[in-house]
VOGU-3710 file (C-alpha; in Angstrom, 3 decimals, decimal comma):
1> mqkhtagrrd> -28,188/-12,174/12,098  -26,656/-10,376/15,056  -28,741/-10,198/18,191  -28,842/-6,755/19,695  -29,905/-5,660/23,127  -29,615/-1,989/23,987  -27,585/-1,320/27,082  -25,623/-4,581/27,069  -22,117/-4,618/28,532  -19,430/-6,912/27,142
11> tydvailgag> -15,737/-7,220/28,029  -12,884/-8,036/25,636  -9,114/-8,131/25,513  -8,926/-6,072/22,331  -11,548/-3,922/20,614  -10,829/-3,236/16,935  -12,562/-0,236/15,423  -13,013/-0,807/11,699  -13,737/-4,140/10,021  -11,919/-3,462/6,762
21> maggmlgavl> -8,779/-5,182/5,588  -6,649/-4,169/8,574  -9,313/-4,923/11,164  -10,339/-8,207/9,581  -6,788/-9,531/9,270  -5,732/-8,436/12,749  -8,960/-9,765/14,243  -8,446/-13,154/12,608  -4,841/-13,406/13,844  -5,715/-12,425/17,415
31> arhgvrvlli> -8,773/-14,644/17,658  -6,760/-17,585/16,323  -4,490/-17,176/19,380  -7,239/-17,037/21,951  -7,545/-13,258/22,287  -11,093/-12,097/23,033  -11,671/-9,722/20,130  -14,477/-7,277/19,449  -14,622/-6,309/15,762  -16,796/-3,253/15,486
41> dagvhprfav> -17,772/-1,120/12,482  -20,361/1,509/11,668  -20,899/-0,083/8,233  -21,641/-3,584/6,944  -20,183/-6,071/4,456  -19,967/-6,332/1,492  -19,016/-2,744/0,671  -17,110/-0,677/-1,847  -13,495/0,170/-1,069  -10,428/1,310/-2,983
51> gestipytsg> -6,817/0,392/-2,312  -6,988/-2,441/-4,807  -3,492/-2,985/-6,175  -0,918/-5,166/-4,438  2,865/-5,008/-4,724  5,306/-7,893/-4,089  5,801/-6,748/-0,494  2,042/-7,023/0,102  1,970/-10,629/-1,021  5,168/-11,482/0,826
61> mtrliaqryd> 3,909/-9,982/4,077  0,643/-11,896/3,738  2,573/-15,172/3,440  4,727/-14,194/6,400  1,751/-13,361/8,637  0,014/-16,602/7,634  3,100/-18,609/8,603  4,130/-16,666/11,681  0,667/-16,676/13,230  -0,357/-20,152/12,050
71> lpelkalssf> -3,302/-18,942/10,002  -3,128/-20,853/6,698  -6,387/-19,323/5,473  -4,467/-16,072/4,925  -2,007/-17,685/2,531  -4,676/-17,757/-0,167  -4,467/-13,959/-0,273  -0,736/-13,987/-1,013  -1,038/-14,775/-4,715  -3,359/-14,220/-7,643
81> kgiqnkvsry> -3,677/-17,982/-8,034  -4,687/-18,443/-4,396  -7,212/-15,624/-4,520  -8,790/-16,959/-7,714  -9,035/-20,486/-6,316  -10,140/-19,767/-2,730  -11,337/-16,184/-2,261  -12,836/-14,505/-5,312  -13,100/-14,866/-9,069  -13,769/-11,128/-9,280
91> cgqkqnfgfv> -10,132/-10,017/-8,958  -7,699/-9,127/-11,719  -4,080/-10,020/-12,354  -1,116/-7,692/-11,966  1,992/-8,462/-13,978  3,482/-4,980/-14,174  3,475/-1,387/-12,943  3,010/0,918/-15,945  3,433/4,697/-16,300  2,615/6,680/-19,446
101> yhregqpqdp> 3,587/10,370/-19,489  1,303/12,918/-21,168  1,441/16,606/-22,049  -1,862/18,432/-22,421  -2,599/19,236/-26,059  0,362/17,246/-27,413  0,689/13,710/-28,824  2,081/11,202/-26,370  5,818/10,674/-26,915  6,312/6,874/-27,143
111> sevnqlvvps> 9,751/7,179/-25,521  8,220/8,718/-22,389  6,940/5,582/-20,726  8,152/3,619/-17,702  7,372/0,080/-16,673  8,489/-2,360/-14,010  7,686/-5,962/-14,837  7,373/-8,497/-12,057  9,437/-11,571/-13,048  7,114/-14,353/-14,212
121> airtethlfr> 8,870/-16,869/-11,956  7,808/-15,010/-8,805  4,645/-13,250/-9,995  1,973/-13,139/-7,299  0,308/-9,738/-7,625  -3,390/-9,029/-7,839  -5,976/-6,342/-8,444  -8,157/-6,902/-5,402  -11,923/-6,566/-5,654  -12,026/-5,238/-2,158
131> qdvdsylfnl> -15,624/-5,988/-1,254  -14,884/-9,707/-1,683  -11,459/-9,661/-0,019  -12,576/-7,545/2,950  -15,614/-9,779/3,476  -13,382/-12,853/3,387  -11,148/-11,447/6,116  -14,063/-10,263/8,254  -15,764/-13,650/8,050  -12,469/-15,409/8,792
141> avakgatprl> -12,060/-13,329/11,944  -15,572/-14,243/13,079  -14,977/-17,915/12,261  -11,876/-17,859/14,470  -13,834/-16,435/17,385  -13,965/-12,638/17,049  -17,241/-11,044/18,121  -18,736/-8,978/15,267  -20,681/-5,778/15,778  -21,442/-4,281/12,389
151> gtrierieid> -23,754/-1,325/11,993  -22,539/-0,004/15,347  -21,195/3,524/15,696  -19,047/4,553/18,658  -19,810/8,053/19,929  -17,716/8,223/23,101  -14,536/6,562/24,421  -13,113/6,610/27,931  -9,657/5,242/28,729  -8,178/4,441/32,116
161> pdsgavlhst> -4,450/3,616/31,816  -4,784/1,109/34,655  -7,921/-0,757/33,653  -8,569/-0,218/29,947  -11,216/1,412/27,810  -14,965/1,817/27,731  -16,655/2,393/24,371  -20,179/3,808/24,183  -22,277/3,317/21,058  -25,028/5,567/19,721
171> tgdefrasyi> -27,566/2,863/20,628  -26,603/2,779/24,294  -24,343/-0,275/24,233  -21,204/-0,275/26,336  -18,102/-2,282/25,484  -15,080/-2,730/27,742  -11,656/-3,731/26,467  -8,138/-3,866/27,794  -6,860/-2,275/24,563  -8,242/-0,429/21,516
181> vdgsgfrspl> -6,889/-0,690/17,980  -8,348/1,924/15,669  -8,221/0,939/12,007  -11,286/2,880/10,971  -9,749/5,470/8,655  -9,915/9,251/8,462  -12,949/9,534/10,761  -11,101/7,781/13,549  -13,099/7,810/16,807  -9,843/7,740/18,789
191> adafnlretp> -8,284/10,597/16,842  -11,416/12,659/17,415  -11,793/11,714/21,079  -8,219/12,552/22,063  -7,370/15,293/19,555  -4,670/13,239/17,856  -4,777/14,861/14,414  -1,788/16,949/13,397  -3,167/20,319/12,267  -1,945/21,352/9,819
201> trarthsrti> -0,570/18,078/8,549  3,198/17,925/8,074  2,689/16,244/4,682  4,375/18,008/1,785  2,145/16,262/-0,751  -1,021/18,035/-1,906  -3,599/15,970/-3,762  -7,284/15,245/-4,037  -9,081/12,554/-6,014  -12,275/11,455/-7,733
211> fthmvgvtpf> -12,854/7,749/-8,259  -15,388/5,090/-9,184  -15,788/1,665/-10,804  -16,597/1,569/-14,525  -17,601/-0,903/-17,220  -16,544/-0,739/-20,845  -13,003/0,561/-20,272  -10,857/-0,305/-23,304  -7,304/-1,616/-22,770  -4,849/1,202/-23,434
221> ddspaarqhk> -2,829/-1,244/-25,556  -5,601/-0,979/-28,183  -5,307/2,806/-28,454  -3,462/4,508/-31,343  -1,106/6,173/-28,848  0,173/2,814/-27,584  0,997/1,271/-30,959  4,573/2,562/-30,915  5,255/1,579/-27,303  7,935/-1,026/-26,707
231> npspwhhgtl> 7,036/-1,956/-23,138  7,807/-5,622/-22,378  4,387/-6,370/-20,853  0,921/-5,221/-22,039  -0,361/-2,220/-20,086  -3,675/-4,004/-19,514  -1,914/-6,828/-17,660  -0,972/-4,521/-14,811  -1,777/-1,323/-12,932  -1,629/1,570/-15,392
241> hhvfdggwlw> -0,835/5,134/-14,333  -1,331/8,015/-16,773  0,839/10,834/-15,380  0,866/14,517/-16,327  1,788/17,884/-14,849  -0,390/18,211/-11,757  -1,611/14,680/-11,279  -2,151/11,100/-12,335  -4,935/8,713/-13,331  -5,157/5,097/-12,205
251> vipfdnhpss> -6,651/2,312/-14,312  -6,985/-0,993/-12,434  -8,841/-3,652/-14,453  -10,515/-6,618/-12,789  -11,332/-8,253/-16,151  -7,787/-8,799/-17,447  -7,616/-12,539/-16,856  -9,640/-15,281/-18,621  -10,909/-16,721/-15,329  -12,134/-13,390/-13,927
261> lnplcsvglt> -15,904/-12,958/-13,771  -15,741/-9,233/-13,122  -16,354/-6,696/-15,941  -15,405/-3,722/-13,753  -12,388/-1,439/-13,818  -11,324/0,861/-10,995  -10,654/4,397/-12,227  -9,376/7,333/-10,201  -8,178/10,810/-11,135  -5,807/12,394/-8,597
271> ldprmyprdd> -4,963/16,094/-8,868  -2,938/18,749/-7,087  -5,694/21,036/-5,731  -3,392/24,043/-5,974  -3,405/23,590/-9,764  -6,846/22,049/-10,112  -9,056/23,393/-7,295  -12,197/21,520/-6,421  -15,331/23,244/-7,707  -19,052/22,564/-7,963
281> rsgqeefddf> -18,831/20,216/-10,955  -19,927/16,625/-10,501  -17,285/13,909/-10,600  -18,463/12,815/-14,048  -18,318/16,373/-15,381  -14,808/16,870/-14,049  -13,664/13,544/-15,509  -15,196/14,374/-18,906  -13,427/17,757/-18,901  -10,143/16,015/-18,114
291> larfpeiahq> -10,596/13,556/-21,002  -11,309/16,449/-23,372  -7,887/17,888/-22,502  -6,122/14,519/-22,926  -7,760/12,847/-25,954  -5,208/10,036/-26,136  -6,225/8,960/-22,644  -9,878/9,458/-23,590  -9,627/6,603/-26,111  -9,808/4,147/-23,209
301> frgaaavrpw> -13,106/5,588/-22,019  -15,107/6,139/-25,216  -17,538/3,347/-24,341  -17,109/3,404/-20,559  -19,749/4,158/-17,955  -19,547/4,534/-14,174  -21,548/1,897/-12,308  -21,619/3,804/-9,045  -21,544/7,508/-8,134  -18,162/9,189/-8,327
311> vstgrlqysa> -16,520/9,864/-4,967  -14,915/13,312/-4,834  -12,579/14,210/-1,970  -10,920/17,285/-0,585  -7,222/17,202/0,187  -6,262/13,603/0,917  -3,359/14,186/3,283  -3,802/13,976/7,037  -1,553/12,815/9,844  -1,456/12,151/13,576
321> kqvvgdrfcl> 0,822/13,783/16,092  0,529/10,594/18,152  -0,574/7,083/17,172  0,279/5,076/20,312  -0,858/5,952/23,813  -2,170/4,434/27,001  -4,186/1,395/25,940  -4,583/2,385/22,276  -2,955/2,336/18,857  -4,018/3,908/15,569
331> tshaagfida> -3,150/1,826/12,526  -2,633/2,671/8,907  -5,367/4,961/7,554  -6,638/5,897/10,994  -3,183/7,315/11,670  -2,594/9,098/8,381  -2,721/9,012/4,603  -0,698/10,433/1,727  -1,919/9,248/-1,689  -2,768/6,019/-3,515
341> lysrgltntm> 0,245/6,448/-5,794  2,498/3,344/-5,705  -0,054/1,203/-3,847  1,631/1,551/-0,470  -1,561/1,560/1,608  -2,053/-2,204/1,808  1,656/-2,751/2,400  1,727/-0,324/5,315  -1,392/-1,956/6,742  0,205/-5,391/6,778
351> elvnalawrl> 3,448/-4,049/8,188  1,525/-2,729/11,169  -0,568/-5,877/11,601  2,591/-7,985/11,754  4,303/-5,744/14,305  1,205/-5,195/16,443  -0,295/-8,688/16,595  2,409/-10,443/18,621  2,514/-7,593/21,110  -1,231/-7,816/21,682
361> iaatrdgdws> -1,099/-11,597/22,041  1,709/-11,294/24,602  -0,114/-8,559/26,519  -3,232/-10,696/26,714  -1,193/-13,456/28,303  0,962/-11,487/30,738  -1,242/-8,470/31,436  1,402/-5,918/30,429  -0,447/-3,304/28,355  2,155/-0,603/28,968
371> terfayleal> 2,680/2,061/26,343  6,361/1,109/26,215  5,527/-2,334/24,850  3,864/-0,728/21,823  6,259/2,189/21,347  7,785/0,727/18,175  4,435/1,131/16,437  4,746/4,890/16,866  8,127/4,986/15,158  7,008/2,559/12,447
381> qqglfdfhdd> 3,777/4,344/11,547  5,357/7,791/11,499  8,310/6,470/9,488  6,041/4,839/6,910  4,125/8,107/6,586  7,206/10,266/6,118  8,905/7,900/3,664  5,830/7,747/1,460  5,292/11,493/1,687  8,839/12,182/0,481
391> lvyasfvgfr> 8,349/9,817/-2,453  4,928/11,072/-3,538  5,857/14,720/-3,057  8,930/14,230/-5,270  6,774/12,436/-7,833  4,248/15,267/-8,090  7,093/17,738/-8,631  8,528/15,296/-11,167  5,238/15,178/-13,070  5,957/18,680/-14,415
401> dyelwnavnr> 9,008/17,482/-16,403  9,492/14,011/-17,871  13,258/13,909/-17,276  12,756/14,567/-13,576  9,863/12,130/-13,379  11,987/9,490/-15,126  14,600/9,858/-12,369  12,207/10,004/-9,400  10,393/6,938/-10,675  13,614/4,914/-10,264
411> twmlgtmlgn> 13,694/5,691/-6,550  10,248/4,118/-6,192  11,222/1,077/-8,254  14,291/0,491/-6,111  12,316/0,827/-2,887  9,740/-1,659/-4,132  12,346/-4,212/-5,167  14,719/-3,863/-2,226  11,982/-3,713/0,388  10,819/-7,061/-0,878
421> vmledayyry> 14,385/-8,378/-0,551  14,400/-7,417/3,141  11,082/-9,142/3,724  11,839/-12,330/1,799  15,201/-12,649/3,532  13,521/-12,498/6,950  10,821/-14,941/5,855  13,375/-17,392/4,478  15,424/-17,307/7,690  12,289/-17,711/9,809
431> lrtgdegvfl> 11,179/-20,781/7,822  14,619/-22,339/8,292  15,069/-21,599/11,986  11,667/-20,773/13,489  13,445/-17,948/15,299  11,181/-14,956/15,995  14,334/-12,901/16,437  14,575/-12,381/12,683  11,569/-10,065/12,941  13,088/-8,131/15,803
441> dlensdspgs> 16,122/-7,607/13,573  13,832/-5,733/11,179  12,668/-3,525/14,031  16,168/-2,643/15,257  16,733/0,140/12,761  17,557/3,821/12,729  15,172/4,216/9,775  11,822/2,633/10,735  9,417/2,733/7,808  12,163/2,586/5,185
451> plpvsagfnr> 11,964/-0,345/2,737  15,725/-0,877/3,087  16,705/0,398/6,543  20,099/-1,337/6,468  21,454/0,821/3,643  22,579/4,393/4,322  22,940/4,971/0,576  19,382/3,929/-0,126  17,962/6,095/2,630  20,016/9,052/1,464
461> mgvlarelce> 18,555/8,573/-2,035  14,992/9,271/-0,869  15,979/12,397/1,049  18,137/13,600/-1,843  15,272/13,220/-4,306  12,919/15,146/-2,050  15,447/17,924/-1,378  16,207/18,326/-5,074  12,498/18,457/-5,894  12,006/21,103/-3,211
471> avergttkpg> 14,728/23,111/-4,935  12,976/22,648/-8,283  9,719/23,832/-6,752  11,483/26,908/-5,331  13,017/27,608/-8,727  16,623/27,341/-7,515  17,384/24,123/-9,413  16,380/23,163/-12,949  14,477/19,863/-13,400  17,190/18,453/-15,660
481> eaaaailghi> 19,882/19,169/-13,075  17,862/17,489/-10,346  17,234/14,476/-12,587  20,947/14,122/-13,345  21,829/14,284/-9,640  19,319/11,566/-8,743  20,476/9,280/-11,550  24,085/9,942/-10,602  23,417/8,852/-7,023  21,730/5,680/-8,251
491> gaadfiapsf> 24,494/4,955/-10,743  27,114/5,122/-7,988  25,027/3,171/-5,461  26,326/0,086/-3,696  22,834/-1,241/-2,889  21,871/-2,457/-6,384  23,735/-4,403/-9,071  24,966/-2,253/-12,006  23,554/-4,849/-14,430  20,027/-3,706/-13,612
501> afgerdtrcf> 20,831/-0,275/-15,145  18,621/1,730/-12,803  20,935/4,719/-13,104  20,836/4,792/-16,918  18,601/7,583/-18,216  17,484/5,814/-21,389  16,453/2,563/-19,735  12,741/3,183/-19,251  11,281/-0,305/-18,861  12,743/-2,771/-16,383
511> nmtpvkmarn> 12,155/-6,445/-16,963  13,934/-8,723/-14,502  14,979/-11,363/-17,033  16,702/-14,637/-16,043  19,995/-13,281/-17,431  19,816/-10,183/-15,228  18,873/-12,296/-12,230  21,903/-14,553/-12,852  24,222/-11,525/-13,082  22,721/-10,186/-9,887
521> avwcrreapp> 23,514/-13,477/-8,144  27,177/-13,139/-9,143  27,232/-9,534/-7,910  25,692/-10,577/-4,594  28,487/-13,059/-3,958  31,417/-10,990/-5,202  30,731/-7,264/-4,947  27,624/-6,469/-2,905  28,102/-4,963/0,569  27,609/-7,438/3,420
531> eigprminas> 24,270/-5,942/4,481  22,883/-6,475/0,957  24,411/-9,546/-0,716  23,399/-12,294/1,751  19,894/-10,860/2,022  19,421/-10,948/-1,742  20,690/-14,531/-1,886  18,315/-15,654/0,857  15,419/-13,785/-0,762  16,108/-15,489/-4,088
541> kglvrmrlrg> 16,214/-18,910/-2,440  12,921/-18,238/-0,696  11,183/-17,038/-3,850  12,429/-20,040/-5,826  11,086/-22,273/-3,051  7,732/-20,529/-3,287  7,644/-21,023/-7,050  8,465/-24,712/-6,752  5,522/-25,079/-4,385  3,194/-23,669/-7,001
551> ge> 3,182/-20,012/-5,979  1,623/-20,815/-2,591
//
């Protein structure tokens, strides 16, 4: 139990606003290195949270942070096996990313599906039961020395560029810190205090969502619509996305592994509010109306029931015109948000933790809290926001026509795969040399926030897809023409081996088999450009090493 005395005054090196996943992980890293950390939150643990699906980059970055900052307790979070054994038996497995395309009032076409299967040899992904994972990280931070202040709301912040910040709580407490990191989310105290929100947001994406946890959700594989599907991995073994003109539905089961103790399934319906405006219906009523229009999706939910009230949002997108300033930094969801599509939120969070932590540790030791030291975080956060916005915007336009969606979906798949190559290459080189310079190499880029900043062709692909989708939305380009242009760019690309067939229209499900991996290895050595081939080889060596060590 926390002792509380109104009017107390405490001093810290770093005050972290928000004790969720970002705050807990950053707090644990900093405290491990002797930084005096205040971890402050208006809420308490355990608590409900979404953002539950990891991607390979998430797991890889967790392993990297654990190694780089000498915090082995984090490594458990880098794989489903580690989480099951050391963190929580209430999480699910993730073996694939699945997408099933639907047209209202029509039977589902079994050829209109897309799936990316994570190779079994390097499979680490998880459906995170966030209340357990967030609590684990919060408690780890406290165990390493962070000072917790839950149930504490900050109402006023003062910052002096020369001396630091003073935070005033609603109960009269005063906290002093040399630096503030705000990871609190949309209702960021720093964004409010210093008018940092970008109004209107520059985001092109428009979406809103309703979400909850449910019991009794039936695997989609058992539905009549799925009987003709030829996907290589069962839908229920991964994160399933039902996509349709105007939106998408996520289905994230926590009960899809024999060792899981959790009967829940995360369910969220995300809609373009310009097509589906928010009204006075309850979340359950709106969800029931949606299922009535898509009966083949409804099969999954015939016996399902929500176990908590539906959360219904307005437009999800918001951004910041500035995220780094004198003595402060906004991270991840305090800085901005696009959409849960493609599970980028956790990845972006860890990217920022990795780049921010060493700077804070160094500043604590040498007293240099200058804005210039943290300037890269501005470029990184804004780059992550814009990259994801381009991708999600293009996807929502693509939802109106399967051929266009089939093409846009490849751009996401390539970003997911190749971003992980960049990360695993850096991790492999760091393990071999111990040289922190490999991480600075990642920062020296003209495209901060891009999964593959070293490839001009890859970065052009994302912009091309967005520009073509803008033309489709304006009515100046037909969806089929835009789809052909995107696939043509991918087919001619030098950043991916032709054997993977990402540019082939009729290849809908991608399973990285051992044969394809072997062909890719040959391509890396003989044909790949120099900025790609060696990185892929190093990444493969590192992932094989991880597998031999039992998945870490």
